[in-house]
C-alpha positions in Angstrom: 106.5 34.1 63.2 110.1 35.2 62.5 112.8 36.6 64.7 112.5 39.7 66.8 115.4 42.2 66.7 116.3 44.6 69.5 119.0 47.2 69.1 120.6 48.5 72.3 122.8 51.6 71.7 124.4 54.4 73.6 127.7 55.9 74.6 130.7 54.3 76.2 130.0 53.0 79.8 126.3 53.9 79.3 125.1 50.5 80.5 124.4 48.9 77.1 125.9 45.5 77.8 124.5 45.2 81.3 121.0 46.1 80.0 121.3 43.7 77.0 122.5 40.8 79.2 119.7 41.4 81.7 117.2 41.4 78.9 118.7 38.2 77.4 118.5 36.5 80.8 114.9 37.6 81.2 113.8 36.4 77.7 116.1 33.4 77.3 117.1 32.2 80.8 119.9 29.8 80.1 119.0 29.4 76.4 121.2 32.2 75.1 123.9 32.3 72.5 126.3 35.1 73.3 128.2 36.2 70.2 131.4 38.0 71.3 133.0 40.2 68.6 136.0 41.5 70.6 139.6 40.3 69.9 142.2 40.5 72.6 145.0 42.5 70.9 146.5 43.7 74.1 146.5 43.0 77.8 143.9 45.6 78.6 141.5 44.2 76.1 142.2 40.7 77.3 141.3 41.8 80.9 138.0 43.3 79.6 137.1 40.1 77.7 137.9 38.0 80.8 135.7 40.2 83.0 132.8 40.0 80.4 133.2 36.2 80.3 133.1 35.9 84.1 129.9 37.9 84.3 127.9 35.8 82.0 125.4 33.3 83.5 126.3 29.7 83.5 124.6 27.8 80.7 124.9 30.5 78.1 126.8 29.4 75.0 129.5 31.7 73.7 130.6 32.1 70.1 133.8 34.1 69.6 133.2 35.8 66.2 135.2 38.8 65.2 133.5 38.4 61.8 130.0 37.2 61.0 130.7 36.9 57.3 133.1 34.0 57.9 130.8 31.8 60.0 127.5 30.1 59.5 125.7 32.3 62.0 122.2 31.3 61.1 123.0 27.6 61.6 124.9 28.3 64.8 122.0 30.3 66.2 119.3 27.9 65.2 117.3 26.8 68.1 118.6 29.5 70.5 115.8 31.4 72.3 118.0 34.5 72.4 121.1 35.5 70.5 123.0 38.4 72.0 125.7 40.1 69.8 128.1 42.3 71.8 129.0 44.3 69.9 128.4 45.8 66.4 130.9 48.6 67.4 133.8 46.1 67.5 132.5 44.1 64.5 132.7 47.3 62.5 136.2 48.0 63.6 137.2 44.4 62.9 135.8 44.7 59.4 137.5 48.0 58.7 140.9 46.9 60.0 140.9 43.3 58.7 143.8 44.0 56.4 141.8 43.2 53.3 141.4 46.8 52.3 142.6 50.2 53.3 140.8 51.1 56.5 139.2 54.3 55.2 138.3 53.1 51.7 135.2 52.1 49.9 136.3 48.5 50.2 136.4 48.8 54.0 132.9 50.3 54.0 131.8 47.4 51.9 133.3 45.0 54.5 131.2 46.6 57.1 128.1 46.4 54.9 128.8 42.7 54.4 128.9 42.2 58.2 125.5 43.9 58.6 124.2 41.8 55.6 125.4 38.6 57.3 123.7 39.7 60.6 120.4 40.7 59.0 120.4 37.5 56.9 120.9 35.3 60.0 118.1 37.2 61.8 115.8 36.7 58.8 116.6 33.0 58.7 115.8 32.3 62.4 113.3 32.4 65.1 113.7 33.8 68.6 115.0 37.1 69.8 118.2 38.8 68.7 119.7 41.6 70.8 122.5 43.7 69.2 124.6 46.0 71.3 126.3 49.0 69.6 127.8 52.4 70.4 126.3 55.6 69.3 129.4 57.5 68.1 127.8 60.4 66.3 127.0 62.5 69.3 130.6 63.5 70.2 133.4 65.5 68.6 134.2 65.0 64.9 137.2 62.6 64.9 140.5 64.3 64.1 141.7 61.6 61.6 140.4 60.4 58.3 140.2 56.8 59.7 138.3 58.0 62.8 135.8 59.8 60.6 135.4 56.9 58.2 134.8 54.6 61.2 132.2 57.0 62.7 130.4 57.2 59.4 130.5 53.4 58.7 129.2 52.6 62.2 126.5 55.3 61.9 125.2 53.8 58.7 125.3 50.3 60.2 123.3 51.5 63.2 120.8 53.1 60.9 120.3 49.9 58.9 119.8 47.8 62.1 117.5 50.4 63.7 115.3 50.5 60.5 114.9 46.7 60.7 114.7 46.5 64.5 111.4 45.8 66.3 112.7 47.7 69.3 115.5 50.3 69.7 116.7 51.2 73.2 119.1 54.1 73.8 121.0 53.8 77.1 122.0 57.0 78.8 123.8 56.9 82.2 122.4 53.3 82.8 118.8 54.3 82.0 117.0 52.9 79.0 115.1 55.2 76.7 112.9 53.4 74.2 113.1 55.0 70.8 111.1 52.3 68.9 
């Protein structure tokens, strides 16, 4: 049968994570693998991560994965009814700022593409439902810096790739889901 892929996107504080977590709970109950891509690089981010962790249902497994390329994601996810990745936005940032390439270079863009390849490969090699949370960053102002523009472009292309493969795409606006696909 193959895996089902659901992409949940929207702006900051638009309700993406809450919606995705509710959907994961509905579809997977306690059989959920939560793939957290954030890294605590400062106190504020550490507090955000702690709040996210505290809000997850008991029984969910958590995989801290700032990069999907470096882990056997398909093996780790095998058998999970639902895999929730929160979020592609930070995964893209992590890839671009990993230090392996200049952040706004073709190599950085290739790192982002490799992360998306790893994700799509894991989905293709599995069963169950995959829910991916991501920000839609193309609706706002054009970023003032070359790095900001490179990031917006890389995430936009990554979102397009996932949306093309996704079985469902949900745009969250002010906490309300709008089904695009």
